[in-house]
Backbone as ProteinMPNN parsed JSONL, in Angstrom:
{"seq_chain_A": "MTEKRTIKGLRAKFEGKIFVYLADENTRREFAEDAAAEGFTIGGKSPTQRGVDELMSLHEDTLAFVGGIGRMEFMANGGSRAKGKFHRVDYAKYKSGEKDYIIKKLSYQKKDEE", "coords_chain_A": {"N_chain_A": [[-73.062, 8.578, -26.633], [-71.044, 10.666, -28.823], [-67.958, 11.919, -28.572], [-67.043, 15.329, -28.85], [-65.159, 16.646, -31.574], [-62.073, 18.285, -31.711], [-60.254, 21.073, -32.821], [-57.456, 21.467, -31.807], [-57.474, 18.857, -30.566], [-56.864, 17.212, -32.84], [-54.589, 18.238, -33.265], [-53.156, 17.162, -31.156], [-53.56, 14.55, -31.177], [-52.024, 13.468, -33.596], [-48.329, 13.519, -34.255], [-46.006, 15.58, -35.99], [-46.293, 16.875, -39.382], [-49.533, 18.209, -40.22], [-51.898, 18.53, -42.47], [-54.812, 20.261, -43.427], [-57.376, 19.736, -45.13], [-60.027, 21.381, -46.658], [-62.741, 21.309, -48.181], [-64.923, 22.973, -49.076], [-66.576, 26.279, -49.027], [-68.294, 26.469, -46.989], [-67.296, 24.801, -45.181], [-64.621, 25.765, -44.894], [-65.558, 28.298, -43.584], [-66.594, 27.028, -41.25], [-64.554, 25.956, -40.327], [-62.586, 28.05, -39.858], [-63.97, 29.387, -37.901], [-64.119, 27.699, -35.797], [-61.667, 27.173, -35.61], [-60.793, 29.942, -34.585], [-62.302, 30.189, -32.277], [-60.852, 27.983, -30.752], [-58.774, 29.315, -29.993], [-56.431, 29.791, -32.151], [-54.208, 31.197, -34.44], [-53.506, 33.193, -37.382], [-50.693, 34.48, -38.304], [-50.761, 36.02, -36.556], [-53.34, 37.202, -36.527], [-57.161, 36.787, -36.163], [-58.307, 33.559, -37.431], [-60.91, 33.939, -38.521], [-60.913, 36.61, -39.005], [-58.475, 37.06, -41.046], [-59.286, 34.714, -42.75], [-59.336, 31.66, -44.599], [-57.725, 28.892, -46.551], [-58.115, 26.47, -48.906], [-56.646, 24.426, -48.341], [-54.566, 23.914, -45.176], [-52.051, 24.209, -42.953], [-51.574, 22.832, -39.667], [-50.537, 23.789, -36.614], [-49.215, 24.053, -33.369], [-50.255, 26.311, -32.128], [-51.393, 27.769, -33.909], [-52.012, 28.381, -37.476], [-51.297, 27.723, -40.784], [-51.029, 29.324, -44.043], [-50.55, 26.834, -47.027], [-47.869, 26.723, -49.123], [-46.78, 25.959, -52.436], [-44.487, 24.08, -52.603], [-45.563, 22.615, -50.167], [-48.037, 21.967, -51.028], [-47.38, 20.359, -53.311], [-46.143, 18.282, -51.654], [-48.61, 17.306, -50.425], [-49.983, 16.344, -52.359], [-48.603, 14.381, -53.755], [-48.942, 11.168, -53.073], [-48.542, 10.123, -50.211], [-46.367, 11.401, -49.33], [-44.287, 12.017, -46.633], [-45.545, 10.44, -45.056], [-44.955, 7.822, -44.828], [-43.228, 7.651, -42.874], [-44.552, 8.076, -40.766], [-45.008, 10.831, -40.173], [-46.487, 12.537, -41.166], [-49.465, 13.978, -42.275], [-52.98, 13.968, -43.786], [-56.109, 15.514, -43.447], [-59.335, 15.31, -43.77], [-61.442, 17.714, -43.089], [-64.129, 17.9, -42.973], [-65.305, 15.685, -42.914], [-63.814, 14.756, -40.323], [-65.018, 16.608, -38.486], [-67.713, 15.71, -38.659], [-67.392, 13.206, -37.591], [-67.138, 10.796, -38.584], [-65.15, 7.949, -39.134], [-63.284, 7.443, -40.951], [-61.455, 9.779, -41.625], [-58.849, 10.4, -42.322], [-56.849, 11.039, -45.096], [-55.96, 8.782, -47.273], [-55.237, 8.106, -49.739], [-55.189, 9.858, -52.759], [-57.458, 10.354, -55.259], [-57.51, 10.847, -58.82], [-59.586, 12.482, -61.381], [-59.711, 11.282, -64.507], [-59.322, 12.807, -67.587], [-61.334, 12.424, -70.335], [-60.32, 11.58, -73.307], [-59.829, 13.148, -76.442]], "CA_chain_A": [[-72.808, 10.032, -27.385], [-69.813, 10.532, -29.638], [-67.115, 12.925, -28.208], [-66.845, 16.39, -29.799], [-63.683, 16.797, -32.102], [-61.639, 19.709, -31.946], [-58.815, 21.488, -33.811], [-56.632, 21.103, -30.564], [-57.565, 17.311, -30.196], [-56.405, 16.875, -33.727], [-52.784, 18.32, -33.172], [-52.776, 16.241, -29.936], [-53.573, 13.107, -31.607], [-50.923, 13.174, -34.259], [-46.955, 14.203, -34.386], [-45.702, 15.816, -37.458], [-47.15, 17.788, -40.357], [-50.949, 18.163, -40.424], [-52.506, 19.364, -43.49], [-56.253, 20.074, -43.332], [-58.042, 19.738, -46.471], [-61.18, 22.057, -46.356], [-63.18, 21.149, -49.474], [-65.771, 23.974, -49.894], [-66.771, 27.487, -48.386], [-69.194, 26.226, -45.659], [-66.181, 23.954, -44.34], [-63.559, 26.708, -44.648], [-66.155, 29.187, -42.77], [-66.842, 26.191, -40.005], [-63.23, 25.466, -39.732], [-62.206, 29.301, -39.561], [-65.011, 29.949, -36.745], [-63.738, 26.717, -34.944], [-60.013, 27.731, -35.062], [-60.703, 31.013, -33.931], [-62.992, 29.729, -30.878], [-59.821, 27.476, -29.818], [-57.69, 30.227, -30.119], [-55.599, 29.71, -32.955], [-54.202, 32.575, -35.17], [-52.719, 33.134, -38.542], [-49.959, 35.767, -38.704], [-51.359, 36.849, -35.412], [-54.766, 37.444, -36.687], [-57.973, 35.309, -36.003], [-58.803, 32.763, -39.106], [-62.194, 34.327, -39.281], [-60.632, 37.915, -39.777], [-57.79, 36.631, -41.752], [-59.565, 34.006, -43.768], [-58.563, 30.224, -44.706], [-57.745, 28.483, -47.763], [-58.46, 25.129, -49.126], [-55.396, 23.582, -47.339], [-54.108, 24.857, -44.241], [-51.34, 23.377, -42.118], [-51.876, 22.95, -38.343], [-49.33, 23.834, -36.066], [-49.579, 23.79, -31.931], [-51.236, 27.161, -31.903], [-51.19, 28.669, -35.049], [-52.226, 27.96, -38.679], [-50.516, 28.543, -41.904], [-51.382, 28.782, -45.624], [-49.895, 25.99, -47.648], [-47.611, 27.02, -50.253], [-46.117, 25.477, -53.576], [-43.733, 22.979, -52.249], [-46.337, 21.752, -49.422], [-49.19, 21.454, -51.888], [-46.841, 19.014, -53.885], [-46.139, 17.276, -50.756], [-49.973, 16.9, -50.217], [-50.633, 15.542, -53.351], [-47.855, 13.044, -53.683], [-49.601, 10.061, -52.383], [-47.782, 9.612, -49.097], [-45.274, 12.434, -48.765], [-43.457, 11.626, -45.513], [-46.254, 9.738, -44.327], [-44.682, 6.326, -44.178], [-42.364, 7.402, -41.784], [-45.455, 8.284, -39.614], [-45.184, 12.253, -39.75], [-47.521, 13.342, -42.346], [-51.061, 13.364, -41.923], [-53.843, 14.809, -44.589], [-57.202, 15.415, -42.649], [-60.387, 15.823, -44.352], [-61.993, 18.604, -42.206], [-65.657, 17.772, -43.01], [-65.101, 14.202, -42.28], [-63.514, 14.706, -39.113], [-65.901, 17.264, -37.781], [-68.778, 15.125, -38.569], [-67.45, 11.977, -36.674], [-66.581, 9.99, -39.565], [-63.763, 7.149, -38.76], [-62.223, 7.468, -41.867], [-61.006, 11.361, -41.797], [-57.261, 10.597, -42.978], [-56.938, 11.002, -46.641], [-54.752, 7.881, -47.708], [-54.844, 8.07, -51.235], [-55.853, 11.133, -53.702], [-57.912, 9.881, -56.692], [-57.629, 11.718, -59.916], [-60.245, 12.177, -62.483], [-58.92, 11.116, -65.798], [-59.976, 13.465, -68.847], [-61.651, 11.898, -71.578], [-59.095, 11.615, -74.815], [-60.312, 13.32, -77.532]], "C_chain_A": [[-70.994, 10.16, -27.836], [-68.884, 12.114, -28.941], [-66.606, 13.987, -29.414], [-65.438, 16.437, -30.338], [-63.448, 18.09, -32.169], [-60.537, 19.879, -32.718], [-57.658, 21.162, -32.815], [-56.738, 19.596, -30.194], [-56.799, 16.821, -31.364], [-54.916, 16.845, -33.851], [-52.446, 17.412, -31.928], [-52.721, 14.909, -30.555], [-52.36, 12.647, -32.568], [-49.613, 13.981, -34.231], [-46.921, 14.476, -35.555], [-46.189, 16.878, -38.25], [-48.578, 17.266, -40.186], [-51.259, 19.061, -41.403], [-53.947, 19.255, -43.262], [-56.698, 20.427, -44.615], [-59.714, 20.436, -45.98], [-62.036, 22.405, -47.824], [-64.302, 22.442, -50.104], [-65.875, 25.025, -48.843], [-67.562, 27.431, -47.259], [-68.118, 25.509, -44.96], [-65.208, 24.717, -43.971], [-64.234, 27.504, -43.47], [-66.278, 28.376, -41.586], [-65.433, 26.161, -39.346], [-62.686, 26.801, -39.03], [-62.798, 29.685, -37.797], [-64.267, 28.804, -35.492], [-62.437, 26.971, -34.297], [-59.972, 28.85, -33.967], [-61.493, 30.983, -32.491], [-62.145, 29.067, -29.782], [-58.796, 28.222, -29.708], [-56.557, 30.402, -31.183], [-55.331, 30.885, -34.06], [-53.384, 32.131, -36.5], [-51.705, 34.285, -38.715], [-50.3, 36.531, -37.57], [-52.786, 37.426, -35.459], [-55.799, 36.11, -36.687], [-58.339, 34.801, -37.587], [-59.975, 33.631, -39.191], [-61.978, 35.894, -39.787], [-59.704, 37.661, -40.886], [-58.379, 35.721, -43.109], [-58.926, 32.613, -43.966], [-58.554, 29.723, -46.217], [-58.057, 26.976, -47.917], [-57.704, 23.891, -48.437], [-55.006, 24.664, -46.431], [-53.143, 23.793, -43.695], [-51.459, 23.781, -40.681], [-50.661, 22.705, -37.572], [-49.837, 23.911, -34.483], [-50.566, 25.024, -31.528], [-51.637, 28.232, -32.853], [-51.703, 27.911, -36.321], [-51.516, 28.518, -39.753], [-50.964, 28.203, -43.199], [-50.286, 27.827, -46.036], [-49.238, 26.331, -48.976], [-47.258, 26.011, -51.578], [-45.578, 23.963, -53.143], [-44.922, 22.08, -51.301], [-47.649, 21.275, -49.778], [-48.715, 20.471, -52.849], [-46.609, 18.169, -52.852], [-47.404, 16.594, -50.394], [-50.52, 16.13, -51.027], [-49.792, 14.516, -53.897], [-48.562, 12.023, -52.515], [-48.733, 9.403, -51.509], [-46.611, 10.647, -48.41], [-44.325, 11.861, -47.773], [-44.252, 10.973, -44.695], [-45.997, 8.402, -43.809], [-43.673, 6.469, -43.222], [-43.226, 7.78, -40.454], [-45.672, 9.95, -39.171], [-45.696, 12.771, -40.674], [-48.864, 12.978, -42.341], [-51.953, 14.477, -43.044], [-55.244, 14.278, -43.812], [-58.331, 16.131, -43.493], [-61.392, 16.412, -43.338], [-63.554, 17.852, -41.964], [-66.007, 16.654, -42.479], [-64.897, 14.041, -40.926], [-64.374, 15.151, -38.104], [-67.383, 16.742, -37.532], [-69.052, 13.71, -37.791], [-67.148, 10.727, -37.327], [-65.24, 9.416, -38.861], [-62.988, 7.29, -39.457], [-61.9, 9.05, -42.469], [-59.706, 11.223, -42.563], [-57.333, 10.355, -44.664], [-55.611, 10.047, -46.669], [-54.119, 8.043, -48.83], [-55.575, 9.128, -52.146], [-56.218, 10.089, -54.799], [-57.9, 11.284, -57.577], [-58.542, 11.511, -60.851], [-59.265, 12.274, -63.748], [-60.051, 11.817, -66.977], [-60.185, 12.531, -69.641], [-60.891, 12.215, -72.551], [-60.243, 11.938, -75.648], [-59.985, 12.533, -78.819]], "O_chain_A": [[-70.019, 9.775, -27.191], [-69.398, 13.232, -28.96], [-66.03, 13.722, -30.469], [-64.526, 16.262, -29.53], [-64.245, 18.949, -32.546], [-59.92, 18.948, -33.235], [-56.825, 20.403, -33.31], [-55.892, 19.203, -29.39], [-55.977, 15.953, -31.069], [-54.184, 15.959, -34.293], [-51.297, 16.976, -31.858], [-51.726, 14.209, -30.363], [-51.776, 11.584, -32.355], [-49.772, 15.201, -34.18], [-47.626, 13.855, -36.35], [-46.526, 17.89, -37.634], [-48.809, 16.067, -40.03], [-50.97, 20.253, -41.301], [-54.365, 18.157, -42.895], [-56.324, 21.484, -45.125], [-60.392, 19.965, -45.067], [-61.992, 23.479, -48.423], [-64.436, 22.746, -51.289], [-65.325, 24.789, -47.767], [-67.52, 28.398, -46.498], [-68.17, 25.804, -43.766], [-64.763, 24.57, -42.832], [-63.646, 27.479, -42.389], [-66.036, 29.07, -40.598], [-65.199, 26.303, -38.146], [-62.364, 26.776, -37.842], [-62.157, 30.113, -36.837], [-63.951, 29.229, -34.381], [-62.106, 27.004, -33.112], [-59.402, 28.818, -32.877], [-61.2, 31.829, -31.646], [-62.274, 29.205, -28.566], [-57.778, 27.696, -29.259], [-55.733, 31.283, -30.937], [-56.316, 31.467, -34.513], [-52.788, 31.067, -36.668], [-52.133, 35.155, -39.473], [-50.12, 37.747, -37.625], [-53.29, 38.039, -34.518], [-55.555, 34.947, -37.005], [-58.568, 35.481, -38.588], [-59.97, 34.196, -40.285], [-62.631, 36.392, -40.704], [-60.169, 38.113, -41.933], [-58.02, 35.956, -44.263], [-57.847, 32.475, -43.39], [-59.376, 30.179, -47.012], [-58.247, 26.332, -46.885], [-58.106, 22.771, -48.122], [-55.035, 25.875, -46.648], [-53.358, 22.603, -43.925], [-51.453, 24.983, -40.417], [-49.899, 21.75, -37.725], [-51.06, 23.808, -34.389], [-51.512, 24.851, -30.759], [-52.11, 29.335, -32.578], [-51.818, 26.695, -36.164], [-51.129, 29.686, -39.713], [-51.256, 27.052, -43.525], [-49.18, 27.924, -45.504], [-49.951, 26.256, -49.976], [-47.834, 24.948, -51.348], [-46.192, 22.915, -53.343], [-45.184, 20.935, -51.669], [-48.304, 20.446, -49.145], [-49.559, 19.685, -53.28], [-46.929, 17.02, -53.158], [-47.369, 15.407, -50.071], [-51.388, 15.314, -50.72], [-50.381, 13.687, -54.59], [-48.62, 12.229, -51.303], [-48.19, 8.337, -51.801], [-46.146, 10.618, -47.27], [-43.473, 11.121, -48.266], [-43.842, 10.82, -43.544], [-46.49, 7.876, -42.812], [-43.21, 5.449, -42.711], [-42.742, 7.796, -39.322], [-46.288, 10.323, -38.172], [-45.099, 13.779, -41.053], [-49.304, 11.83, -42.396], [-51.621, 15.66, -43.116], [-55.513, 13.099, -43.583], [-58.264, 17.31, -43.84], [-62.152, 15.635, -42.76], [-63.951, 17.366, -40.905], [-66.914, 16.557, -41.652], [-65.636, 13.3, -40.279], [-64.601, 14.515, -37.075], [-68.118, 17.101, -36.611], [-70.113, 13.182, -37.459], [-66.923, 9.697, -36.69], [-64.443, 10.094, -38.213], [-61.831, 7.328, -39.039], [-62.11, 9.372, -43.638], [-59.532, 12.014, -43.49], [-57.93, 9.427, -45.209], [-54.505, 10.375, -46.239], [-52.907, 8.12, -49.035], [-56.802, 9.045, -52.099], [-55.477, 9.179, -55.17], [-58.175, 12.421, -57.194], [-58.521, 10.381, -61.338], [-58.345, 13.069, -63.942], [-61.216, 11.476, -67.181], [-59.297, 11.69, -69.78], [-60.768, 13.434, -72.675], [-61.316, 11.335, -75.68], [-60.554, 12.812, -79.874]]}, "name": "protein", "num_of_chains": 1, "seq": "MTEKRTIKGLRAKFEGKIFVYLADENTRREFAEDAAAEGFTIGGKSPTQRGVDELMSLHEDTLAFVGGIGRMEFMANGGSRAKGKFHRVDYAKYKSGEKDYIIKKLSYQKKDEE"}
């Protein structure tokens, strides 16, 4: 039987910045419910009450929305990850028990040239 993965477990596993990627509405809803059940807040409110975005920053017992600079760091393949202090987590993969839930490199679709 596999161990149930929690958000607090994720925070305990890594030091430094943790960005959690929430790809779709179902994943966002599930993350908000899980975070609320584990006691996380966003600006003092429950994540289910406040709502979450596609990219959230995970702290000790709080969550934060990621602004423009944080999004640029998330998109820059590596950020401060080379120093071991930056982690990008695909929450759907993490929650499902997949081993490869850390986003190591983002892939960009190339638009067809006209």
